[in-house]
Structures are given as C-alpha cells and as structure tokens.
N, C-alpha and C positions, 0 to 999 in steps of 0.2 A: 900152128900143132898144138894138141894138148895129150899128153899120156895120162890116163888113171890106172893105180896098180890097185886092186881089193886086196884085202886082207888075207887070201888064199893063195896070193902072188900072182890071180888071173890079170891079164891088162889088156888095155883097149887102147887105140890112138885115133883122133879126130880132128879135120883140121875146120878150124873157126871162123868166119869174120871178124869176129872182136866176140870178147869174152869178157863177162861182168865179173869182178873181184870186188867186195864192199863191204864195210866196215858199219854192222847196223847202227853202232852210236855212234854214225859220223855225222848226221844233222839229218832236216827233212826241209820240203819245200812247200810253197802255198801260193796261190794266184787269182787273181779274180778279176772279170769285167771284160774287156774289150780291144781288138784288134783288127786292122782293115785286111781283110783276106786278100792274098795278091792276086792279080790277073794270071791264071795258067794253073791254079791250086785244085782244081777240081778237075781230074780226067773225065773227058768226056765231054766236057763245057768250060772250053779255056777261056772264056770271054768273062766267065760268074767272077765278079770282087761286091764287096761292099762289109758291112760290119759284121763284125763274127763276135758272140760272146762267148766267153770261157769260165773256167772253177775249178778248182782241185784244191786239195789237200794230201800228202803224198807223205808217210814216214814211219818207220818202226815203232811197234810198240812193244815193250816190255823184252826186247833182243830177240823177236818174230826173228826167223829167216827171211820172210816174205811182208815187205810193205804192204800198209793196208790205209785207211784215209776217208774223207769224203771225195766219193768218186771223180773223174775229169769229166767235164760237161763241155761239149761245144756246139754252138747251136751257129748255123749261115743258111739263112732261108735262101738270100741269094742262090746260093749252091745245090739249094736240097739235102744239107749235110745235117743230123740230129746225130750224136754220137754221146753215148754214156758207157762208161767202163761199169765194169762189173765185180774186175778182180784184177789186182793190182800182180806184175809179176816180178817187176825189180825196180829198185833204186839205186842212182849213186850221183853223191854228192860231191863236187871238188870246187871248195872255195866258196865263190859265187856264182858257181853254175848246177844243176843238177839235172837228171837226165833220167826219165823212167820210162817201163812198158806196162799196158797193160791189155787185159781183153776186155771185148765190149760189144755195143746192139749198136748200127748203123740205121738209122732210121725205122729203129723197133726189131731189127733181123739180127741174131746172133752170129757171129764165126769171124771176126774183125778182130782187129789188133791194133793200139796206138802206141806210137814211140812221140814222147813228148819234152824237149829240149829247154832249156830255160835259163836265162843269164838274170840276175839278181839288179834290181835297179842299183844304179849309180851316177857319180856325176855324167859318167859321158851317155849316158842311157837311160834318160829322168826315171822313164817308169817299168823297166826290163825289157827284155827280147823275148820271142816265144818259138818254136818248131814247132808245128804239129804234123804230124805224116801216120795218116790212116791205109793199113793193108787189109785186104779182104784174105779168105781163108788159104788162095791158092800163092800170097804174096807179093799180088798186084797193087799196086798204089792207087788207091780211090780220090785221095785229098794229100797234098804237101804243101807248105807255107813257103818250102823252098825248092819246087820242082827243079830233076835233075842231081842235086846233091846229094852226093856221100852222104848214108845215115849218120855218121859221126860227123857230121857237119854243124858245125856252131849254128844257134839261130839267128836271122837277121832280119825278122818281123819284130815291130816295134808295140808294144803295148799301147795302144792311143788314150785308154780309160782305166783307170786300177792301176794294178801294180804286181810283179813278181818278188817275192822272197825266199830266198834260200837260208835256210834257219844253220 
C-alpha cells in the first residue's frame, strides 16, 4: 500500500502488486539474437515452439525519468508473434538482473505491453536468461516464456545465440 501526500496536504492511498523505485543512474541493459520459445508460451496455440529472435537496448539518457533506447523487438513466426515496443515505461537494474516494461504493437496492432526480465551472461548462464511477457489492453497474457509464473519471477529461458548484458 502506498500513500502519497501533495504539497496542499491532500492524500490518496492505493494498493499495488508491485511498485517500481529506481535510480536513473543505476545502469542499463541490452541483448540480442535468439532463444527457443517454450511450449505453452502462446495463448491459444499451446503447441507453438521454435526459434524466436529478439533485440533491445534500454537505458536512461541525461537523467531522464523514463528510459529510452533501441526498441524491444520479438519475432516468433512459429507462434505468429511480431512485437515491437514504441515507448518504454520503466527500467530497474539490480546487479546482473534488469526488468523493463514497454508499450508496443503486436502484429502491427497497438494496445499491447511487454514485460521483459533478463539476467546477464555469467558462468552459470553462458549467454543469459530472458523472460518475455506480452499482454493486451485488457491485461490478458498473449505470450509468456514462463507461463503461469508471477510477473516478478526470474527468467528461466536461456538465450541460445547472442547474449544479454546488464551494465
């Protein structure tokens, strides 16, 4: 629960699933190439699996409060998924992990969001780990590489070519 008080003494209280608190100087994240989209990731096509290409670079520029960078792209032809972000909402970097949320288009149609969580490449995950969750405007999951997991779950899908870097 969060309570906010304005400079005139007015207050409001609201409950949140989670709240993003960040330091715009904390770091940035980038990644590209591919992973194998797991069975069950596509709502309405649970059997879809195969190579998915992705790419992104997200960071804060010049003390901005909203991150920007190269759009997040996901192409998974086997599941009829083509997503491109249009505007980043937020970014949180914590050590070797980063999570960001963005608005975008799915198969050319606006009104979708993507939540991406990544873990940097290391000795335990050679090229990095990624989770991609796409929701429609009604907050319905249409694609999730970790179906059924809570939004805050760590990614488990390994990058098969390319890499994830959290800076």
